[in-house]
C-alpha positions as CSV (number, residue, x, y, z in Angstrom):
1,M,9.2,1.2,12.3
2,L,7.7,-1.9,13.1
3,L,4.1,-0.7,12.2
4,F,5.8,1.1,9.2
5,G,6.7,-2.2,7.9
6,L,3.5,-4.0,8.5
7,G,1.6,-1.1,6.7
8,V,4.0,-1.6,4.0
9,G,3.8,-5.4,4.0
10,L,0.2,-5.2,4.5
11,C,-0.6,-2.5,1.6
12,F,2.0,-3.3,-1.1
13,M,1.1,-6.8,-2.0
14,P,-2.5,-6.7,-2.3
15,L,-2.3,-3.6,-4.3
16,N,0.1,-5.1,-6.6
17,M,-2.1,-8.3,-6.9
18,I,-5.1,-6.2,-7.6
19,I,-3.7,-4.0,-10.7
20,I,-1.5,-6.6,-12.2
21,A,-4.8,-9.3,-12.0
22,S,-6.8,-6.3,-13.7
23,L,-4.6,-6.3,-17.0
24,P,-5.2,-8.5,-19.8
25,P,-2.7,-11.3,-20.1
26,Q,-0.8,-9.9,-22.7
27,D,-0.2,-6.7,-20.8
28,A,1.0,-8.0,-17.4
29,G,4.7,-7.7,-17.9
30,T,4.1,-4.4,-19.4
31,G,2.1,-3.1,-16.3
32,A,4.0,-4.8,-13.5
33,G,6.8,-2.8,-14.8
34,V,5.0,0.5,-14.9
35,L,3.7,-0.4,-11.4
36,Q,7.2,-1.0,-10.3
37,T,8.5,2.0,-11.5
38,V,6.0,4.3,-10.4
39,Q,6.5,2.7,-6.8
40,R,10.3,4.0,-7.0
41,L,9.9,7.3,-8.2
42,G,7.0,8.2,-6.2
43,G,8.9,7.5,-3.0
44,S,12.2,9.2,-4.3
45,L,9.9,12.0,-5.6
46,G,8.1,12.4,-2.4
47,L,11.1,12.0,-0.4
48,A,12.9,14.8,-2.3
49,I,10.0,17.5,-1.7
50,L,9.8,16.6,2.3
51,V,13.4,17.3,2.0
52,T,12.7,20.3,0.4
53,V,10.1,21.3,2.1
54,F,12.1,20.8,5.5
55,T,15.2,22.8,4.1
56,A,12.9,25.8,2.8
57,A,11.9,26.0,6.6
58,G,15.0,26.2,7.9
59,G,15.0,22.7,9.5
60,D,19.0,22.6,8.3
61,Q,19.9,26.0,10.1
62,Q,20.5,24.2,13.8
63,G,22.6,26.4,15.8
64,R,23.3,29.5,13.0
65,T,20.6,31.6,13.7
66,G,21.1,32.2,17.5
67,S,18.7,30.2,18.8
68,S,18.7,26.4,20.5
69,A,19.4,23.8,18.1
70,A,16.4,22.1,18.5
71,E,13.9,25.5,17.4
72,P,14.7,25.1,13.6
73,L,14.9,21.5,13.3
74,A,11.4,21.1,15.0
75,H,10.4,23.8,12.9
76,G,11.4,22.0,10.0
77,V,10.1,18.8,10.6
78,A,7.0,20.1,11.8
79,N,6.5,21.4,8.3
80,A,7.4,18.4,6.3
81,F,4.7,16.3,8.4
82,V,2.1,19.1,7.4
83,A,3.5,18.3,3.8
84,G,3.3,14.5,4.2
85,T,-0.6,14.8,5.9
86,V,-1.2,17.0,2.8
87,F,0.1,14.5,0.7
88,A,-2.1,11.3,2.2
89,A,-4.9,13.6,2.3
90,V,-4.6,14.5,-1.5
91,A,-3.9,10.3,-2.1
92,L,-7.2,9.8,-0.2
93,L,-9.2,12.1,-1.8
94,V,-8.0,10.6,-5.6
95,A,-8.4,7.5,-4.2
96,L,-12.5,8.0,-3.6
97,F,-13.4,10.4,-6.1
98,V,-11.3,10.0,-9.2
99,L,-10.3,6.4,-9.5
100,R,-12.8,4.4,-10.7
101,R,-14.6,1.5,-8.3
102,A,-13.2,-2.3,-9.1
103,E,-15.6,-4.3,-10.7
């Protein structure tokens, strides 16, 4: 949790500054609103997708399948981590190859 908090703190503030500074002054308010909306929706949508992957993998079937309670949970969590890793890899590829470099 400490590393997560540190990473978010070191990521979001510079990212917000870079995005808003690259906008014309008359569009700064609109850009800031869109940025905040995308950040909130992205987190909610990402969490919803990871929970769906967890559930589809049987992570919510603890004790119902006759196996030990830990097996379905571990399988669901493992699949959710794989999906999260795929999200991160795609985001890295987009950042490297799609987004234009700052001038």
